[in-house]
PDB file as gemmi writes it, atoms N, CA and C in Angstrom:
CRYST1    1.000    1.000    1.000  90.00  90.00  90.00 P 1                      
ATOM      1  N   UNK A   1      21.620  -0.667   8.932  1.00  0.00           N  
ATOM      2  CA  UNK A   1      21.965   0.663   9.498  1.00  0.00           C  
ATOM      3  C   UNK A   1      22.890   1.376   8.500  1.00  0.00           C  
ATOM      4  N   UNK A   2      24.159   1.007   8.550  1.00  0.00           N  
ATOM      5  CA  UNK A   2      25.141   1.710   7.580  1.00  0.00           C  
ATOM      6  C   UNK A   2      25.399   0.829   6.418  1.00  0.00           C  
ATOM      7  N   UNK A   3      24.438  -0.210   6.220  1.00  0.00           N  
ATOM      8  CA  UNK A   3      24.697  -1.172   5.137  1.00  0.00           C  
ATOM      9  C   UNK A   3      24.340  -0.561   3.738  1.00  0.00           C  
ATOM     10  N   UNK A   4      25.264  -0.534   2.868  1.00  0.00           N  
ATOM     11  CA  UNK A   4      25.011   0.047   1.555  1.00  0.00           C  
ATOM     12  C   UNK A   4      25.025  -1.012   0.464  1.00  0.00           C  
ATOM     13  N   UNK A   5      24.920  -2.290   0.876  1.00  0.00           N  
ATOM     14  CA  UNK A   5      24.965  -3.376  -0.071  1.00  0.00           C  
ATOM     15  C   UNK A   5      23.663  -3.397  -0.920  1.00  0.00           C  
ATOM     16  N   UNK A   6      23.701  -3.829  -2.177  1.00  0.00           N  
ATOM     17  CA  UNK A   6      22.504  -3.803  -3.020  1.00  0.00           C  
ATOM     18  C   UNK A   6      21.303  -4.540  -2.400  1.00  0.00           C  
ATOM     19  N   UNK A   7      21.592  -5.633  -1.692  1.00  0.00           N  
ATOM     20  CA  UNK A   7      20.509  -6.476  -1.077  1.00  0.00           C  
ATOM     21  C   UNK A   7      19.769  -5.600  -0.058  1.00  0.00           C  
ATOM     22  N   UNK A   8      20.494  -4.870   0.771  1.00  0.00           N  
ATOM     23  CA  UNK A   8      19.823  -4.067   1.755  1.00  0.00           C  
ATOM     24  C   UNK A   8      18.952  -2.983   1.082  1.00  0.00           C  
ATOM     25  N   UNK A   9      19.491  -2.362  -0.006  1.00  0.00           N  
ATOM     26  CA  UNK A   9      18.758  -1.376  -0.767  1.00  0.00           C  
ATOM     27  C   UNK A   9      17.491  -1.970  -1.324  1.00  0.00           C  
ATOM     28  N   UNK A  10      17.576  -3.163  -1.904  1.00  0.00           N  
ATOM     29  CA  UNK A  10      16.450  -3.854  -2.533  1.00  0.00           C  
ATOM     30  C   UNK A  10      15.389  -4.111  -1.499  1.00  0.00           C  
ATOM     31  N   UNK A  11      15.781  -4.621  -0.308  1.00  0.00           N  
ATOM     32  CA  UNK A  11      14.829  -4.881   0.731  1.00  0.00           C  
ATOM     33  C   UNK A  11      14.065  -3.587   1.067  1.00  0.00           C  
ATOM     34  N   UNK A  12      14.736  -2.471   1.261  1.00  0.00           N  
ATOM     35  CA  UNK A  12      14.047  -1.226   1.599  1.00  0.00           C  
ATOM     36  C   UNK A  12      13.021  -0.812   0.534  1.00  0.00           C  
ATOM     37  N   UNK A  13      13.404  -1.000  -0.718  1.00  0.00           N  
ATOM     38  CA  UNK A  13      12.480  -0.547  -1.768  1.00  0.00           C  
ATOM     39  C   UNK A  13      11.277  -1.504  -1.826  1.00  0.00           C  
ATOM     40  N   UNK A  14      11.481  -2.767  -1.621  1.00  0.00           N  
ATOM     41  CA  UNK A  14      10.346  -3.707  -1.662  1.00  0.00           C  
ATOM     42  C   UNK A  14       9.351  -3.386  -0.449  1.00  0.00           C  
ATOM     43  N   UNK A  15       9.942  -3.131   0.639  1.00  0.00           N  
ATOM     44  CA  UNK A  15       9.066  -2.737   1.807  1.00  0.00           C  
ATOM     45  C   UNK A  15       8.283  -1.538   1.582  1.00  0.00           C  
ATOM     46  N   UNK A  16       8.886  -0.539   0.934  1.00  0.00           N  
ATOM     47  CA  UNK A  16       8.241   0.658   0.651  1.00  0.00           C  
ATOM     48  C   UNK A  16       7.092   0.402  -0.312  1.00  0.00           C  
ATOM     49  N   UNK A  17       7.367  -0.418  -1.314  1.00  0.00           N  
ATOM     50  CA  UNK A  17       6.313  -0.798  -2.373  1.00  0.00           C  
ATOM     51  C   UNK A  17       5.180  -1.468  -1.640  1.00  0.00           C  
ATOM     52  N   UNK A  18       5.476  -2.385  -0.770  1.00  0.00           N  
ATOM     53  CA  UNK A  18       4.407  -3.144  -0.019  1.00  0.00           C  
ATOM     54  C   UNK A  18       3.548  -2.205   0.761  1.00  0.00           C  
ATOM     55  N   UNK A  19       4.215  -1.249   1.452  1.00  0.00           N  
ATOM     56  CA  UNK A  19       3.393  -0.347   2.301  1.00  0.00           C  
ATOM     57  C   UNK A  19       2.567   0.540   1.414  1.00  0.00           C  
ATOM     58  N   UNK A  20       3.099   0.945   0.339  1.00  0.00           N  
ATOM     59  CA  UNK A  20       2.290   1.866  -0.625  1.00  0.00           C  
ATOM     60  C   UNK A  20       1.152   1.106  -1.160  1.00  0.00           C  
ATOM     61  N   UNK A  21       1.317  -0.133  -1.579  1.00  0.00           N  
ATOM     62  CA  UNK A  21       0.199  -0.902  -2.180  1.00  0.00           C  
ATOM     63  C   UNK A  21      -0.813  -1.223  -1.184  1.00  0.00           C  
ATOM     64  N   UNK A  22      -0.445  -1.500   0.072  1.00  0.00           N  
ATOM     65  CA  UNK A  22      -1.452  -1.783   1.131  1.00  0.00           C  
ATOM     66  C   UNK A  22      -2.309  -0.526   1.395  1.00  0.00           C  
ATOM     67  N   UNK A  23      -1.654   0.604   1.439  1.00  0.00           N  
ATOM     68  CA  UNK A  23      -2.336   1.851   1.676  1.00  0.00           C  
ATOM     69  C   UNK A  23      -3.316   2.163   0.507  1.00  0.00           C  
ATOM     70  N   UNK A  24      -2.864   1.822  -0.686  1.00  0.00           N  
ATOM     71  CA  UNK A  24      -3.704   2.038  -1.860  1.00  0.00           C  
ATOM     72  C   UNK A  24      -4.928   1.132  -1.873  1.00  0.00           C  
ATOM     73  N   UNK A  25      -4.664  -0.105  -1.413  1.00  0.00           N  
ATOM     74  CA  UNK A  25      -5.836  -1.016  -1.282  1.00  0.00           C  
ATOM     75  C   UNK A  25      -6.807  -0.510  -0.317  1.00  0.00           C  
ATOM     76  N   UNK A  26      -6.352  -0.043   0.812  1.00  0.00           N  
ATOM     77  CA  UNK A  26      -7.314   0.537   1.866  1.00  0.00           C  
ATOM     78  C   UNK A  26      -8.140   1.634   1.330  1.00  0.00           C  
ATOM     79  N   UNK A  27      -7.453   2.508   0.582  1.00  0.00           N  
ATOM     80  CA  UNK A  27      -8.175   3.625  -0.079  1.00  0.00           C  
ATOM     81  C   UNK A  27      -9.323   3.070  -1.015  1.00  0.00           C  
ATOM     82  N   UNK A  28      -8.921   2.146  -1.857  1.00  0.00           N  
ATOM     83  CA  UNK A  28      -9.916   1.532  -2.838  1.00  0.00           C  
ATOM     84  C   UNK A  28     -11.109   0.846  -2.089  1.00  0.00           C  
ATOM     85  N   UNK A  29     -10.781   0.119  -1.003  1.00  0.00           N  
ATOM     86  CA  UNK A  29     -11.783  -0.455  -0.226  1.00  0.00           C  
ATOM     87  C   UNK A  29     -12.762   0.574   0.362  1.00  0.00           C  
ATOM     88  N   UNK A  30     -12.145   1.646   0.900  1.00  0.00           N  
ATOM     89  CA  UNK A  30     -12.998   2.734   1.490  1.00  0.00           C  
ATOM     90  C   UNK A  30     -13.896   3.266   0.431  1.00  0.00           C  
ATOM     91  N   UNK A  31     -13.370   3.512  -0.772  1.00  0.00           N  
ATOM     92  CA  UNK A  31     -14.173   4.138  -1.855  1.00  0.00           C  
ATOM     93  C   UNK A  31     -15.279   3.160  -2.303  1.00  0.00           C  
ATOM     94  N   UNK A  32     -14.942   1.897  -2.385  1.00  0.00           N  
ATOM     95  CA  UNK A  32     -15.919   0.823  -2.782  1.00  0.00           C  
ATOM     96  C   UNK A  32     -16.955   0.765  -1.737  1.00  0.00           C  
ATOM     97  N   UNK A  33     -16.658   0.711  -0.485  1.00  0.00           N  
ATOM     98  CA  UNK A  33     -17.726   0.645   0.542  1.00  0.00           C  
ATOM     99  C   UNK A  33     -18.612   1.821   0.583  1.00  0.00           C  
ATOM    100  N   UNK A  34     -17.982   3.039   0.261  1.00  0.00           N  
ATOM    101  CA  UNK A  34     -18.893   4.249   0.195  1.00  0.00           C  
ATOM    102  C   UNK A  34     -19.810   4.139  -0.956  1.00  0.00           C  
ATOM    103  N   UNK A  35     -19.274   3.774  -2.075  1.00  0.00           N  
ATOM    104  CA  UNK A  35     -20.203   3.745  -3.336  1.00  0.00           C  
ATOM    105  C   UNK A  35     -21.244   2.612  -3.133  1.00  0.00           C  
ATOM    106  N   UNK A  36     -20.855   1.555  -2.484  1.00  0.00           N  
ATOM    107  CA  UNK A  36     -21.904   0.464  -2.232  1.00  0.00           C  
ATOM    108  C   UNK A  36     -22.939   0.984  -1.309  1.00  0.00           C  
ATOM    109  N   UNK A  37     -22.594   1.698  -0.346  1.00  0.00           N  
ATOM    110  CA  UNK A  37     -23.574   2.265   0.658  1.00  0.00           C  
ATOM    111  C   UNK A  37     -24.465   3.260  -0.040  1.00  0.00           C  
ATOM    112  N   UNK A  38     -24.062   4.057  -0.903  1.00  0.00           N  
ATOM    113  CA  UNK A  38     -24.853   5.042  -1.586  1.00  0.00           C  
ATOM    114  C   UNK A  38     -25.813   4.323  -2.585  1.00  0.00           C  
ATOM    115  N   UNK A  39     -25.328   3.175  -3.125  1.00  0.00           N  
ATOM    116  CA  UNK A  39     -26.187   2.448  -4.097  1.00  0.00           C  
ATOM    117  C   UNK A  39     -27.384   1.829  -3.362  1.00  0.00           C  
ATOM    118  N   UNK A  40     -27.179   1.416  -2.139  1.00  0.00           N  
ATOM    119  CA  UNK A  40     -28.238   0.745  -1.390  1.00  0.00           C  
ATOM    120  C   UNK A  40     -29.401   1.652  -1.141  1.00  0.00           C  
ATOM    121  N   UNK A  41     -29.144   2.919  -0.885  1.00  0.00           N  
ATOM    122  CA  UNK A  41     -30.251   3.840  -0.512  1.00  0.00           C  
ATOM    123  C   UNK A  41     -31.269   4.034  -1.601  1.00  0.00           C  
TER     124      UNK A  41                                                      
END                                                                             
């Protein structure tokens, strides 16, 4: 909450990175599945 210790800040940044990377992976998977579907036709 009002914790300004470096550990708390580190935790927040790693959580943000994890969320961003998982969103990026989902985007890549969607693109890959779309391209695979177009190749099959």
